N, C-alpha and C positions, 0 to 999 in steps of 0.2 A: 477181660486180659488177666493175667499174669501179676499176683502182688510183688513188686521188689521188695526185698530182703536185704538190709546193709550191715557192715561188720566197718563202724567209724572207728578207727586208730587215733592218737594222740601224736603228735610233729612238734617238739620243741624247736627245731629249725627244717630249713629247706633239707639237710642230708638225711634226717630222720623220716621227715614229709616223704620223700622218697623211697627211702628202705620200707615206708611201711605199705606203701604202694606196691612196690615187688613185690611185698610179703602177701600182700591179697586185700589189703583193706579196700573199701568202696568208697570209702570217703576219710578225709583226715580232717581235724581240727587244728588251728594255729593260731598262735596269740598274736594280735598287729604292733604297732611301735608302741603303742601305750592301752591300757582298758583293759588289760587282760586278769584273770580272776590270779594269774601266777606272774608277779612282776618280773620275776627272772628268767620266763622265756619268751621274750618282746624277737620281734622280728621285724626287718625293712620291708617295703612294700617292694622293692625289687625282686627279695626272695620268696615273697608269696606271689607274686607273678609270674614268677620261674615255677614253682611248687603246682600253679593254678592251669599252666601250660602242659605241664607233665601229667598231672591227673587228667585233664581233659582227655590226651590222647587214650585214657583207656576207659573213657566216661565214667571216670571215677570223680568227685567231688570234692571243693574246700570247703570249709565252714570257718570263719575268722572271730575266734572269740573276744566278745568285748564288753566280759559282762560283771564289773564291777559297777559299785554306785558315785554317780557322779557328782561333782560340786558346780555350782553354779559360772563360776568361770571356763570351764572346762567343755562347757556344750558345745560352742565354735568348733575349738579344735576336735572332738568328736565326731560333729555334723560332717567335716570338709574331709577326715580320713574315710569317711565312710561311701564319699563318693570317690577319693581315690580307691579304693576297695573295690566297689564297683565298678570304675574303669576297667580294672584289670582282670575283670573276669571273675571276680571270688562269687562262689554260688548261695552261701545263705551268712547271715550274722548272727551269732549265739550273745541273747543279751538277759541281764535284769534290770537296769532301771529304765523306767516307763516313759524318761524323757523324752527317749530313743524314738517313741512311737509318735509324739506330737512334733519331731522337726519335719522339715520340709529334705526329705528323702528320695535318691533315685528308687526305681522300682526293682528294691535287693528285696530276698524273704529274710522273714524275719526267724529267731527260733527263741523261745521262752530259755534260759539256762536254768537249771537244777537250782542255782542259785536265786531264784526267785521261788522257791522251798511250793513247788506243783504236787498238791497231795489231795487237793478236795476236786470233786468233779465239776461243781459250779465256778470256781474259779478259772477253772482250764479253760471252760465253755466261756466266757468271758473274753479269756484273752484269745481264742480263736474267730468271735465275733469282731473282735476289737481287730484283727487281721494279720494274728500271729501263725503261720505253718507248721509250726510243729513246738512241741512240747515235751522237754528232756525233763521226764518224772523224779520224783525224790526216789532215793533210794529206800525209803523205809516201807514203799508198800507190798504191799501182798498180791498175788495171782488175780485174788477176787474184787482189790479194789482197782486195781489196773483195767482190768475188763469192764468194771462197771464204770469207768471214767472214759476208756474207749465208747462203750456202749452210749454213755450220755453227751459226752463231750465232741463226739467224732472228728479227732485232727489228729494227725502224725505223731505217734507217740516213738520217744526215744528213752532206752534204759541201760542204765550200766551194767554191765558183763563180767569185766574181773577190772580188780584193782584195788588200791587203798580205799578206806570207807573215812570218811567224816563222821567223827561218835555225833555228832548236832546236827540237826535239821540243817539245811544246806543254804545258807545267806543270814542264819538266827543263832551264828558264834559267835561272841561279843568277848571272850575270854581274852584273846591276844589284843585286842583296843583297850581293855580296860584295864591292862597290867602293864603297859606299856607304849600306847599308843600306835602301833602296828595293827593296822585293820584287814579283817580276813576280806572284807566286803570291798576292801581298796587293793587287793592282791598281794599283801605280805603279811599272812599268817604266819605269829612265832608258833605255832604247835604246841599250845599249852597243853594240849592234852596228851602228848606223848611224855611228859615229862611224870617223875614216878614222885607217888604222894603218899603220907601216912593217910589209913582210915581210922575218926577216932568217933566215939558212941557220944552218946547227949549225958555221959557218965564221965567222960573226959578220957577212956580207957581206950588206949591206943588197939583195936580189932586187927590191924594189920599195917606192916612195917613196911615203908621205902617201895612200893609196887606201882606197877603203870597201870593204876585203877581206870584209866580213863581213854587206853589205850586198846582197839578192837583190832582183830585180825582182819586180811584182805577178804575182799569179794570173790566169791566165784560161783554165780550161777551158769554154766555154760552146760550143765547136764536138763537146764531147765528151758535149755531157748525152746524145742518145739511145743512147751505148754505157754511160753510167754507171747511167740508168734499167734499162737490160738485166742490167745487172751488181747492180743493187739499191736504188740511192739511192732514197729519195723525199721528199727536202727538201734545195733548193739554197739555200746558205749564203752571202749577200755579207756581206764583212768591212765594218766601218767606222761603230766605233759614234761613234768622234771627226771622222766626216768631217762635211763642208757638207749642205747641204740639194739641191744641185744634182748633187753625187755619187750622191746617194742616188736621187734622181728619174732621173736618166741611167743609173745599172748596173739598179734595178728595171726602164724603162722598156723596155732593152734585151733582156734576160731576157726579160719578158712575151711580147714580140712572136718572139724566140725558143723560147721553151717552145710558146707558142700554135701554132707554125707544126707545131710536131713533132707535138702533140696531134691538131690537125686534120686531119693527115696522116697519117703513116707508124705512128702511136702510137694513132690514132683507136679501134680495136678493144678496148684494152689497158686505156686510162691516160684519167685526165681531170683539169682542174683540181681544185684543192682550195678555191677558195671562188668566189662569185658576182658578177656586174656584169662588164660590158665596160668598156675602157678605150681613150680617144680621146686623143691627144697633139698636140699643137701644134709640138712638135720630131722632129728625125731624134735620136735616140740612137747614139751613138757611144762606147765606151769610152774613148778617146784623148784624146778631146773635156774629161774633167774629170781627178780628179787619179790617176797612175799613172808606176811608174820603168820603164816596158816591161811587156810582158809575157810569160812564161814557163807553159807546160803541168805546169810540175815535176816531178813522178816518174811522173804517171798514166799514160804510155807508158814507163814505165822510163826510164833515164839515157842521155839522148840529145844532148842540149845544153848550151852554158853559160847559166848560169842569174844570173849576179854582175850586180852593179849597179854598178862598183866606182866609177865617176866621180862619181856622187853619188846619198845617199838621196831626194833632193827629186822632185818631180814633173817626170818630161820632157815629157809632154803628146803634142802629134799633132806629127809630122812634116808640116812644111809643104815643103822643098825646100833646094836649097843654095843657099850666097850666091855671087850671080854675079862682084860688084864692088861697090866702095865708089865713089859718086861724089858730091864735093860732102860736105854735111853727110848724105847719104841711103844709105840699100840698096841692090840689087836683088839681087831672093831668087825664084829657080825659084818659080811660084805663088803670089807676092806678091801677085795678086789677090784671095785667099782673106783677107786680113789686114785687120784693121779699127783705129780707133782705141782705143787704151786696151789692145789684146792684150797679155799676156808675152811674151816670145819668150827662148829659152832653147838653150845651144849650148856646147859642150865647146871650150876654149881653148887654147892652146899649151901651158899647164900641166897640161893633161888634168884641170880642172878646168870642173865647172858652170859656167857664168857667166849672165849675163841682163841684157836690156834691155827698157823698154817702146816701145809705137808712140804719140809724141805723136801722127802725122798719115798715115794712108796715102792717097798719092792718084797719079794716073797710073804705075802700078807701083812707083811710090820711096815706098821706108819712112823716117819720120824719123823716128830714135829718141832717147830723153831722155837720152841720152849716147852718145857715137858712140863706139865702143871699134872697136877695132883687131881686124878677125875676120877670118881668114885667108880668099882665094877658096875655094868648094870646101867651105865646112866647114858640116855640117847645121844645119838651123834646126828649130825645134819650136816649137810656142805651147803653153804649159804655162801661159793666163791666156785664155781665149777670151773675150772681151768680151760680143761680139753674141748668141755662145749664153745664156751665164751670165744675162744682162737676158731671156731668152725664158724660159726655164725655170726662175728664181725668182718667176714669176708663177703667182698660184694656180691660174690656170685652164688652164694651158701641160698640166697631165694631169688630165684627168675619167674619175670611174668612176661608170656609172649599172647601176643595177639592169632589166632589161627587165620591161615589165608591158603586161598588154591592159587594155583598160578597156570598158566595157560601161554605158551610160548607159538607163538602162529604165525604164518607169512601174511603178507600185501601186497599190493603192484611193486611199490621200490624196496621192500626188503623186507623187515619183520616189525612184528609188535609183540611186549609182552603184557598180560593183562592180570592185574592180581585182585583179587574178590573178596573181602574179609569178614570174620564173623557176623558183621552185622550188618553187612550187604555192603558196605561199600566198594568203590569200584577207582579201578588207577589204570591207566593205561599210558605205556610209554611206547613210542616209532624207533624206529633204528633202519635209518637209509643204507642200504648195505648191499652188495650185488650179490646176485645167487649163484652161487658154484656147488656143484656136486664137490662129496667128498672124495679124497684121491682114492682111497680103496673103492670107493662104491656102495661103502656099507652103511648103515646109520651110524651115525655118532649121539643119539637119543639118552644114555646113561650115561654120558660124557655131561649133557648140557643139566639132566637133571641133580645130578651130583653139584655142578656148581649153583645152578640155581637153590639150591637148598641150604647152601652156607648165607642163613640171615644173620651169624654172628652175633654182633650185640645191637643189633636190632632188636624195635620192640614186636617182631613178628616170628611167626613160625610158619614155614611153607607144608602143610599137612597133606597137599595134595598136588602132583606137577603133572601136567600135561604137554607134549610137543605135539603139534600137530603140521607136518610140512607134506607136501606134494610130492617132494623127491627127497632123498640124502643130501640135504644142504649141508654145505660146511658152514660154521661161526667161530670163529675165534675165541679165544677164554677170556679175553679180557675183553669184549664185546657182552658177553653175556652176564659178565661182571657188572660190566656197565650198566647197563640196562635192570638189573637186578637191584644195584645200588640207588637208579632213580625211582623204578616204581615203588619204590618204601618210600623213599623220600616224599616224592607226592601224593602216597597215600596217608603217609602221617599230615602235610597240609589240608587233605579233605577231612580227613577225620575230626581235623579240628575245625576247620571250615562249618564242617556239617554236624558240632558238638550245639547241643540246645538246652541252655542255661534257663532254667522255669525263674520268671520277673513274678513280680508282685509288686505294685502301687498301692501304697497306705491310703486309704480314706479313713477321715477322721469321722469317728461314730460317738453317740450319745447314750447306749443302751446301758442301764445299771449294773454296777458293780455291787457283788452281793452284800459286800457290806457298808455301813454309811461313816462308821468310824473306825479308824486303823492305829495301832499305835506304832511305838517305834519298830516293832520287827517288820514292819513293810519298806523298813529303808529309804524311808523319801526324803530326801538328803540336798533336792534343787526344786526352783519355785516351777520347773516345766514338769516335773513330776507331779509335782501338787494341782496343777490345771490341768494333767490328765485325770487324777483321779476327781477334781472337783464336777469335771464334765461329764465325769459318769456317774453323778448323786452323791458321792460323798461329800460329808461335812464336818468330820472333824479328823484331822492330821496329825500325829505325832509328828516330830523332827527325828531322822535318823538316830541311834544311838550314836553315834562318832560325832553330832551334832550338840549332846543336851547330856549326855551319861552323868550321874549321880555317883562319886568317887564312892566304894564301899559298901555301898545297898542296892546296886542292880542285880538284874538276874541274866546270867551271860550265858546261859546256854537252854536251850529245850532238847530232850534226846528220847528217843524209843528205846537206847541201851538202859537197862536198870542195873546197878552196884547191889541193889536187892538181890534180884533174879540170879545174880551171877554167886551171890552168898547164898544161895536156896532158901532164901528169905520172903520169898512173896509172897503175900497172903491169899492171891489169885489163883495160881498156876502151880505152886509148890504146897499149897494146903495141909496137905497129908506128910509133910517132911520139914515144916517150917523149924520145929521143936520151938524152942526161947527166943522169943522176939528181940530183935536191937531196940535197945534205947534210944528213941532220935531226941534232937537232929545229929543226923552223920555228918562228921565234916571232915571234908580233905585240905590235908597239910602238907605243902612243900615249901620248908624256911619261912619267907615272912608270908609267902600266898597261902588264904585261906577261904575255904569254899563250904558255901550249908547247901547240904542235898534235899532238896523237897521232891515228896512221892504221890505224884498223881493219877492213884490207882485204876480211877474209870478211863481215861484214855488210853492208860497204862505209858503215861512220858513219867520222865524225871529231869528237874529241873535243877540247875546249879546257880547260885547266889553268892552273893560276894559277902564277907563275911559280919557287915555289920545289917544285913537286911533282917526285917520281922515281919514272918508270915506265920500261919496256923498251921500246925501238925496236924496232916489227916489222921483222923482212926481209920484203924482198919473193919470197917463196918463190913466187910464184904465176904466176914466168914459164912 
């Protein structure tokens, strides 16, 4: 049997969920009323139920995100909510807290969120044996590591393909909570990583001023889809539950076309798409035309290029061209003919900061901005608000998805019957009691009938093939043909929903050993039930979650694969030929009252961020 490959799209709400499915998503993930890692992307049970119904019509799935850590007084609320979600037909839950594995649950499928920091094959294998059906991998992994996990753990694997990147290992960022009690693991990250910092060396010298030193580019590994599939990925996830509908439709349609190209070509004998229907678009999707900070393939092909987005954490957008000159109250820009009234333009100014203008008027190759700013000739100009593109994509009919059907109109003893067979083999039959009379002219009205039956309009169906089989040239009023068409498709939708098979999985408590016996705060154990889960699996020492015990001023608040030394071309391993003068450590990030020390662990190739009063030894560069 061919392996199903899925595009998984974010849904801020019901409307965006439907738009994602219409644009070609095989599955969507959406926040529940509580307990999701985006506290301002919550949804009612009623809205999720409606999305489930719409998705299942196309054999697409709905996953609900419940990936915060839980406190003891929330466990029962969470458990009851899971039952509600199961009752409305949700396909799976995406979770971080192991307390959920201990609860008395319905037979609902569980996926381990990327917040569970899934990067070790032995821990992922443990999760699979404990009953997790799918693991959302850490974004930092490379192709070789993914393949190794797939070979050793033998579990469904999901991987991010486009969207914003957390600079920290997911689930292990405590910057936000340490600075103001807004916990990322509780859904309220304050995004301290996107702030501007000064970089100060061990001599107190300022090396870099007012730069977004922890802000990194957005992810795009869409070119690696065939390699990732070969490495074992079955689901490609788009980040962005807080993004707008244009971003969602643009990303989904772009990936749909990219994946279909592979599935219809090189991958056709081994892989197939995971849901039904065919999409048509009125726009050309290009990732750079919606929110992005520039793109990186992160570490999927190992560490090989700079990934920082230091000038700005805002959207850079699509590169247009260089500024040629300023003439009067207008600019001349390379490829300026691409620009339209209402566009937003972005550039990096002389202070190395992101700056922007709006296009009031674009005519005769000249751009008249809302404010004439002093922009140097040769400056790169980007468009981060594409007015014409947004207008097209926002239209409901810019992405349409139809399930293919074959229609057969034939006669029976008491009149006529219309049979619809869809691309998945579902069959709907409607009968019409009607007297049989020849057409007045004695000629066939078959072409008229076919024209009426082809009008599938706002239904989720297309009539790809229509056959009329009459023994004589019978007459049928247009109103009756239309009525039969409406009824056969309404009934087909009911049949499709009835025939939808949701995968179910009943959790069974296990006691196989966890790969570690001691867990530090980074395992995010925040309730007695999660503690019980780990203890049953042989863990003897469990530190409380950071949120329950941090030591102000002295804590490690982030571990990351991103490295400021590497960005500065001072890495003693990867850049030993160009390092030049070594920087005096410890390096410090300073932003107003905030101050962090950087620790570089060269062996695992990781950087740690510590609060200012922390003490640690500086590792010597003995890797030369």
